[in-house]
N, C-alpha and C positions, 0 to 999 in steps of 0.2 A: 089331191090336197091332204086328206087325212091319212093317207097311207105314208106320205112322206114326212108328215110329223110323226107318225108311229114308228118309223124308222130311225128317225133322228132321236126320238126318246130311248128306244132301244139301246142306240149307240151309246147315248149318255149313261145310261144305267150299266152297260157293260164296262165302260171306263171307271165309273164309281167303283163297280165291284172289283175290277182288277187292282184299282188303288188301295180299296180295303184289304184285299188279300195281301197285298205286298205290306201294308202298314200292320198287319197283323203278324205276318212273319218276322218283320223287324222287331215288333214288340216281344215276341217269343224270344228272338235272339237276344235282345238286352236283358230279357228276365234271367235266361241261362247265364249270360255273363255275370249278371248281379249276383246269382246264386253261387256261381264259382267263386267269386272274389268275397263272399262273406266270410271264409276261413281267414283270409289274409286280412281283411278288414278288422275281424275281432283281435286276430294277434297283434296287429299293429295297435289297436286300442288298448290292449293289456299292457304292451311296452310303453305305451304314452303314460299311462296311469302309474307304472312302476318308475318311469323317469321322474314324474311329478313328485312322487313321495319318497324316492330315494335318490340320494346324489350320486351320479357316476362319476368316478374320478379317474386317475390312470389305471387302475386295475379294477374297473367295473365290469359289469356284465356286457358282453357284445355278441351280436349274432353270429360273427364269424372272426377268425384270426386275422383276416385282411382288414376287417373294421378296426380291430383293435391296434393293429400296426399303423393303420392311417390315422387313427386318433393320437397315438404316440408320437407320431411323426410331426402332426400338427402342433401338438404341445411343445415338442422340441424347437420348432421352427419358431413359435413364438416366444419361447424362453430365450433363444438367440437373439431374436430382434430386441426384446427388451433389455438383454445384456448389453447389446449394441447401442441402444439408445442411453442407457445410464453411463457406459463409457465415454460417449460422445459428451453428453451433458457435464460430465466430470472433468474432461479435457478442457472443454470450454471454461468451466468454472475455474479450474486451476491456471488457465491461460490469464483469465481477468485478475485473479489475485495476484499473480506474478508480476503483471503490469503495474497494478496499484502499489505493490511492494517496492518495485524499482524505481515508481516515481517518487515514493515517499524517500527512499535512500538518496536520490538525487537531490530533492529538496533539503532534506538534513545537510548532505555534503555541502551544498551551496551556502547554506546558512552559516555552517562552522567555517567554511573558507572566509565568508564575510566577516565574521567575529574574529578569526585569526588575523586578517589584514588590520581590522582596527585597532585590535590589542598591539599588533607589532608597531603601528604608526604611533599609538600612544606611548609605547615604550620607548621608542626612538626619541620621540620629542621629550620625554622625561629624562632620559640619559644625556641628551645635549643640553638641557636646562641644569642637570645636575653637574655636568662637565663644566659649563660655563660659570656657574656659581662657585665650584670648586676652584676653579683658576683664579677667580676674583679673590676668594678668601685667602687663598695661598700667597698671593702676590701683594694682599693688604697685611698679612701677619709675619711674612718671611723679612727678617732685616736683611738688609745689603750689607755683606761683611766685606770689610777692605782687603783689597789684594796684599800678597805677601811683599812687604818692603815699602808699601804706600803709606802716605800720611794719613792719619785719622780724619783730618779734615777734607781729603779727596773723597773718600766715601760718602762724607756727609752733602757734599756738594751735589752728587748725583740722586740724592733722594729727594722725595717731596717734603714739603713744608712740615707736614704733620709728622712724617717718619723722622725727619731731622731733630725735631722738638722731642719726640719720643725717646730717641736715642740719647740726647743731651740729658734729658731728665733721667734716665736709668743710669747713665754714666755718673752723674752727681750723686745719685742714691748710693752707687755702689762705693764711691770715693768716702762718702760720709760714713758708711757703715764700716768701711775698713779703718778709718782715723778714729772711730769711735766718738765718746762725748767731748774728748778734749781736742777735737778737730779744729781746723780753722774756720773762723765765722763767715768769711767771704763764700767759701764753697758751700755752706749750708745755706746762705742766701741765694747763691745762683742755682741751686737745686731747687730751692722754694720757687724762685722765679721760673725756672724752667717747667715746673710742675702747673704754675698757675698758667702759663701759656698752654700746656698740653690740654688743661681743663677748658 
């Protein structure tokens, strides 16, 4: 019984020793890798400090020509994308402004057409009223002249009462003027009576 326990204990110690040896080897490997990576780590740390304290633009310091070309290509692509975005926004804004301007022109044109129609209608009505009034005035003011060879009374028969009276009064006045102060009393009285009827 004790011999078996002794064998099991030795086996466990052997496994633990083997694991310790393996862990020791792995630890030495990691230390070696860490020691080999220290220069690269220090270099990256210095570059990081330089980048923090100095702005690297298009012509900044690069580790290699390929990095510089890659960075320039990225900047060029970004500039092209920004230019395309600006052009797209400019075209959209231009289209919107053109639509607003066209709508404004259409509204102004429709308004002017409405005003034009209103003014034309008012002008037509005004001309019609003026024409009707002018015809009435001409008919009232223009005396009806007798036809050649017709009797003076024939023209008077065709006239309205007021026009006949006006013509009679005018003829009496003309005869009175032609005869002068020594004219016949009857003609003067007839002219006066015709004038009273006119008034």
